[in-house]
N, C-alpha and C positions, 0 to 999 in steps of 0.2 A: 539417488537424490533427484534424478531427473525423470521420474516416472510421470505418466500423464496426470496422476492425482497429486503430485507434489506441488506445494505452493510456490516453489522457486525452481527455475530452470538455469542451473549454473552454466550449462553449455552456451546459452544465449548471452549471459553476462561475459563469460570468458572470450567469446567471439567478438563481442562489442568492444572489449578493451584490448584486443590483439593478444590475448593470452598473457597479459602482464598481470601477474599475481598481486603485486603491490597496488596497482591501479584498481584491480577488482576489490581488494579489501577496503580501499579508500571510498570507492563508489558505494559499497555496502554500508560502511559506517556513516557516510553522508545521508544515505537513504534512511537508515534507522533514526538518526538524529532529527531529520526533517519530518519523518512520519510520526515520531513520538509527538512532536509539536502539532502536526496536522490533526492527529487524533484528539489531542487536548482541545484544539480549536473547534473541532466538530462537536465535542461535548458542550463547550461553552455556547456555541451558536444554537444548538438544540435547546438548551435551557433558556436562552434569550429569544427564541423563536425568530431567528434571523435567517430567512429562507434564501435570499440571493447570495449572501456571503457563504452560507453553508454549501450551496451548490458549487460555488467557486473552489472551495477547499476540497470537496469531494472530487472535483475535476482534477485538481493538482495531484491528489493522491493517486487517482487512476492513472494519470500520465506517468508519474514517477514509478509506480509499480510495474507498468508495462515496459517501460524503458529498462528497468532492472532485470526483467525476466520473471516477474511475479504475476503471471497472467491471471490466475484465479482472483486475486485481490483486484487487479485492474479491471477485470470483467464485472465483478461485483460492484465496484464503484461506478463504472460506466452505466450499468443498469440503474443504479440508484440516482445517478445524475439525470438520466432521462426522465425518471419518475418525478424528481424534484422540479425539473424544467416545466413539467406539465401543470404545476400548481401556480395559482395566481397569488394566493395568500397562505399563511401558515396553516398547517393541518396536523392533527395527531398522526396522520399517516407518515409524515416526514420523520417523526421521531421513531416510528416503527421501522421504516425503511432503512435508516442509517444505523440502527442498533447492532446489526451483525458485523459492521466494519471493524470495530475494535477486536472482536474475537478472531476474525480472520487475520488481522494484522498481528496479534499476539502470537498466533500459530506460526505465521511467516517469520516473525522476529526471532523466534526460537530456532527455526531452521537456519536462518541467516547467521546467527551467533554460532551455531554448531559448525556451519560451513567455514566461518572465519577461523574458528579454533582448529579444525582439521587442516585447513590450508596452512596455518602458521606452523603447525607441528609436523606437517608432511604426511599425515596419516589418512 
């Protein structure tokens, strides 16, 4: 699960929580709940062409992902945040830049759910 191409580094998370399995599961569930909402907010802000709030939400998702150990999503969001910061007004480019976020998050979410299930069953 912790290969360089993996969307989630469980070793990072377990180290961060002092190898407390229950705490790790809580952190993951909180991340999933928060990220589900953030992805919905991103979609809403894109439809409303709200550039600055969009940038703030992408920043939040980037930080949360990196804290969890989901570096690929964190890096993607950071890159998009930098591009959005370079805009003065709404541009079609903004919609194009943020479109990959949900796909990356869905992939990560599946990995996280699988990790939680394996952790709970001890397999």
